[in-house]
ROVEX-216659 format. One record per atom (N, C-alpha, C): x, y, z; atom name; residue number from 1; residue in one letter. Coordinates in nm, 3 decimals. Example, Ala and Ser with C-alpha at 12.3 -4.5 7.8 and 13.67 -1.06 7.14 Angstrom:
<atoms>
xx,yy,zz,atom,n,res
1.319,-0.569,0.780,N,1,a $
1.230,-0.450,0.780,CA,1,a $
1.320,-0.330,0.780,C,1,a $
1.285,-0.225,0.708,N,2,s $
1.367,-0.106,0.714,CA,2,s $
1.290,0.003,0.787,C,2,s $
</atoms>
This chain:
<atoms>
xx,yy,zz,atom,n,res
4.298,-3.943,7.685,N,1,x $
4.168,-4.006,7.684,CA,1,x $
4.171,-4.140,7.757,C,1,x $
4.275,-4.219,7.732,N,2,x $
4.284,-4.351,7.793,CA,2,x $
4.297,-4.339,7.945,C,2,x $
4.369,-4.238,7.992,N,3,x $
4.385,-4.218,8.135,CA,3,x $
4.249,-4.188,8.199,C,3,x $
4.171,-4.101,8.137,N,4,x $
4.038,-4.069,8.189,CA,4,x $
3.946,-4.190,8.187,C,4,x $
3.958,-4.272,8.085,N,5,x $
3.877,-4.393,8.074,CA,5,x $
3.912,-4.490,8.186,C,5,x $
4.039,-4.503,8.216,N,6,x $
4.081,-4.592,8.324,CA,6,x $
4.030,-4.542,8.460,C,6,x $
4.032,-4.412,8.480,N,7,x $
3.978,-4.355,8.604,CA,7,x $
3.828,-4.385,8.613,C,7,x $
3.758,-4.366,8.502,N,8,x $
3.615,-4.392,8.500,CA,8,x $
3.587,-4.540,8.529,C,8,x $
3.665,-4.630,8.474,N,9,x $
3.647,-4.773,8.498,CA,9,x $
3.667,-4.807,8.645,C,9,x $
3.767,-4.748,8.708,N,10,x $
3.791,-4.773,8.851,CA,10,x $
3.673,-4.729,8.935,C,10,x $
3.616,-4.614,8.903,N,11,x $
3.501,-4.564,8.978,CA,11,x $
3.378,-4.651,8.953,C,11,x $
3.357,-4.690,8.829,N,12,x $
3.245,-4.777,8.796,CA,12,x $
3.258,-4.912,8.864,C,12,x $
3.379,-4.960,8.880,N,13,x $
3.402,-5.090,8.943,CA,13,x $
3.349,-5.092,9.086,C,13,x $
3.368,-4.984,9.158,N,14,x $
3.318,-4.978,9.295,CA,14,x $
3.166,-4.992,9.298,C,14,x $
3.099,-4.917,9.214,N,15,x $
2.953,-4.926,9.207,CA,15,x $
2.909,-5.065,9.161,C,15,x $
2.979,-5.117,9.062,N,16,x $
2.944,-5.248,9.007,CA,16,x $
2.953,-5.358,9.112,C,16,x $
3.056,-5.354,9.193,N,17,x $
3.075,-5.455,9.297,CA,17,x $
2.964,-5.445,9.402,C,17,x $
2.929,-5.325,9.441,N,18,x $
2.822,-5.307,9.539,CA,18,x $
2.690,-5.359,9.484,C,18,x $
2.659,-5.324,9.362,N,19,x $
2.534,-5.368,9.300,CA,19,x $
2.530,-5.519,9.284,C,19,x $
2.639,-5.578,9.240,N,20,x $
2.644,-5.723,9.222,CA,20,x $
2.628,-5.794,9.356,C,20,x $
2.692,-5.743,9.458,N,21,x $
2.682,-5.804,9.592,CA,21,x $
2.538,-5.798,9.644,C,21,x $
2.475,-5.683,9.629,N,22,x $
2.336,-5.668,9.675,CA,22,x $
2.241,-5.754,9.594,C,22,x $
2.267,-5.768,9.466,N,23,x $
2.177,-5.844,9.378,CA,23,x $
2.191,-5.994,9.394,C,23,x $
2.314,-6.041,9.409,N,24,x $
2.337,-6.186,9.405,CA,24,x $
2.375,-6.248,9.538,C,24,x $
2.418,-6.169,9.635,N,25,x $
2.453,-6.223,9.766,CA,25,x $
2.582,-6.302,9.765,C,25,x $
2.597,-6.389,9.865,N,26,x $
2.723,-6.461,9.881,CA,26,x $
2.723,-6.593,9.802,C,26,x $
2.841,-6.650,9.792,N,27,x $
2.865,-6.777,9.723,CA,27,x $
2.833,-6.774,9.574,C,27,x $
2.842,-6.658,9.513,N,28,x $
2.818,-6.644,9.369,CA,28,x $
2.928,-6.559,9.306,C,28,x $
3.050,-6.586,9.343,N,29,x $
3.164,-6.503,9.301,CA,29,x $
3.178,-6.483,9.151,C,29,x $
3.170,-6.592,9.076,N,30,x $
3.187,-6.581,8.931,CA,30,x $
3.073,-6.502,8.868,C,30,x $
2.952,-6.525,8.916,N,31,x $
2.836,-6.452,8.863,CA,31,x $
2.845,-6.304,8.897,C,31,x $
2.888,-6.273,9.019,N,32,x $
2.902,-6.133,9.059,CA,32,x $
3.009,-6.063,8.976,C,32,x $
3.119,-6.132,8.951,N,33,x $
3.226,-6.072,8.871,CA,33,x $
3.178,-6.046,8.729,C,33,x $
3.108,-6.141,8.672,N,34,x $
3.054,-6.123,8.537,CA,34,x $
2.956,-6.006,8.534,C,34,x $
2.870,-5.998,8.634,N,35,x $
2.773,-5.890,8.642,CA,35,x $
2.844,-5.755,8.656,C,35,x $
2.948,-5.749,8.737,N,36,x $
3.023,-5.625,8.757,CA,36,x $
3.091,-5.581,8.628,C,36,x $
3.149,-5.675,8.555,N,37,x $
3.216,-5.641,8.429,CA,37,x $
3.115,-5.589,8.328,C,37,x $
3.000,-5.654,8.319,N,38,x $
2.895,-5.609,8.227,CA,38,x $
2.845,-5.469,8.265,C,38,x $
2.833,-5.444,8.395,N,39,x $
2.790,-5.313,8.442,CA,39,x $
2.889,-5.206,8.397,C,39,x $
3.016,-5.233,8.416,N,40,x $
3.120,-5.136,8.377,CA,40,x $
3.113,-5.107,8.228,C,40,x $
3.109,-5.211,8.148,N,41,x $
3.106,-5.194,8.003,CA,41,x $
2.982,-5.116,7.960,C,41,x $
2.869,-5.147,8.020,N,42,x $
2.744,-5.078,7.983,CA,42,x $
2.743,-4.932,8.024,C,42,x $
2.819,-4.896,8.127,N,43,x $
2.816,-4.759,8.179,CA,43,x $
2.936,-4.673,8.141,C,43,x $
3.027,-4.726,8.062,N,44,x $
3.140,-4.646,8.015,CA,44,x $
3.085,-4.537,7.922,C,44,x $
3.134,-4.416,7.941,N,45,x $
3.090,-4.303,7.859,CA,45,x $
3.163,-4.302,7.725,C,45,x $
3.103,-4.366,7.628,N,46,x $
3.157,-4.368,7.492,CA,46,x $
3.051,-4.422,7.398,C,46,x $
3.070,-4.400,7.270,N,47,x $
2.973,-4.451,7.172,CA,47,x $
2.960,-4.604,7.182,C,47,x $
2.839,-4.652,7.164,N,48,x $
2.810,-4.794,7.177,CA,48,x $
2.897,-4.880,7.085,C,48,x $
2.921,-4.833,6.965,N,49,x $
2.997,-4.914,6.871,CA,49,x $
3.143,-4.934,6.912,C,49,x $
3.194,-4.851,7.002,N,50,x $
3.332,-4.865,7.050,CA,50,x $
3.343,-4.956,7.173,C,50,x $
3.234,-4.978,7.241,N,51,x $
3.239,-5.053,7.367,CA,51,x $
3.296,-5.194,7.353,C,51,x $
3.257,-5.272,7.251,N,52,x $
3.317,-5.406,7.238,CA,52,x $
3.469,-5.400,7.218,C,52,x $
3.513,-5.304,7.140,N,53,x $
3.657,-5.289,7.115,CA,53,x $
3.730,-5.251,7.244,C,53,x $
3.677,-5.153,7.315,N,54,x $
3.740,-5.108,7.439,CA,54,x $
3.737,-5.218,7.545,C,54,x $
3.624,-5.290,7.555,N,55,x $
3.616,-5.397,7.654,CA,55,x $
3.718,-5.507,7.625,C,55,x $
3.743,-5.533,7.499,N,56,x $
3.844,-5.632,7.463,CA,56,x $
3.984,-5.578,7.490,C,56,x $
4.007,-5.455,7.450,N,57,x $
4.138,-5.392,7.468,CA,57,x $
4.175,-5.380,7.616,C,57,x $
4.078,-5.346,7.698,N,58,x $
4.104,-5.322,7.840,CA,58,x $
4.050,-5.432,7.930,C,58,x $
4.027,-5.551,7.877,N,59,x $
3.967,-5.658,7.957,CA,59,x $
4.047,-5.690,8.082,C,59,x $
4.176,-5.696,8.070,N,60,x $
4.261,-5.724,8.186,CA,60,x $
4.253,-5.612,8.289,C,60,x $
4.253,-5.488,8.241,N,61,x $
4.242,-5.374,8.332,CA,61,x $
4.107,-5.374,8.403,C,61,x $
3.999,-5.402,8.330,N,62,x $
3.865,-5.406,8.389,CA,62,x $
3.859,-5.516,8.494,C,62,x $
3.914,-5.631,8.463,N,63,x $
3.917,-5.743,8.557,CA,63,x $
3.991,-5.703,8.685,C,63,x $
4.106,-5.640,8.668,N,64,x $
4.184,-5.595,8.784,CA,64,x $
4.109,-5.489,8.865,C,64,x $
4.038,-5.401,8.797,N,65,x $
3.961,-5.297,8.866,CA,65,x $
3.852,-5.358,8.950,C,65,x $
3.787,-5.461,8.899,N,66,x $
3.683,-5.530,8.977,CA,66,x $
3.744,-5.598,9.098,C,66,x $
3.855,-5.666,9.079,N,67,x $
3.923,-5.732,9.192,CA,67,x $
3.966,-5.630,9.298,C,67,x $
4.019,-5.518,9.254,N,68,x $
4.059,-5.413,9.347,CA,68,x $
3.938,-5.360,9.424,C,68,x $
3.828,-5.341,9.354,N,69,x $
3.706,-5.291,9.418,CA,69,x $
3.654,-5.390,9.521,C,69,x $
3.663,-5.517,9.491,N,70,x $
3.621,-5.620,9.588,CA,70,x $
3.706,-5.611,9.713,C,70,x $
3.837,-5.602,9.696,N,71,x $
3.926,-5.591,9.810,CA,71,x $
3.899,-5.462,9.889,C,71,x $
3.874,-5.355,9.819,N,72,x $
3.844,-5.225,9.882,CA,72,x $
3.716,-5.235,9.965,C,72,x $
3.614,-5.300,9.910,N,73,x $
3.487,-5.311,9.981,CA,73,x $
3.498,-5.401,10.104,C,73,x $
3.588,-5.498,10.101,N,74,x $
3.608,-5.585,10.217,CA,74,x $
3.672,-5.510,10.333,C,74,x $
3.751,-5.408,10.301,N,75,x $
3.822,-5.332,10.403,CA,75,x $
3.729,-5.235,10.474,C,75,x $
3.638,-5.174,10.398,N,76,x $
3.551,-5.073,10.461,CA,76,x $
3.426,-5.134,10.519,C,76,x $
</atoms>
């Protein structure tokens, strides 16, 4: 289950970064990152009552996924 969740987070991170970039534009890095993390947490497929626990448990992984997605989007 955790492996599938991590895959889902990586995919959501790509969408989250694109949406944050389009919504907030440039020179708003911290705001875009916060928006992307919130997007991921809101769109994870799991019961709502588990989301705060999972977001805390995987906060470092989610942060890394967003950073990876940013780097990926810069390349393409």
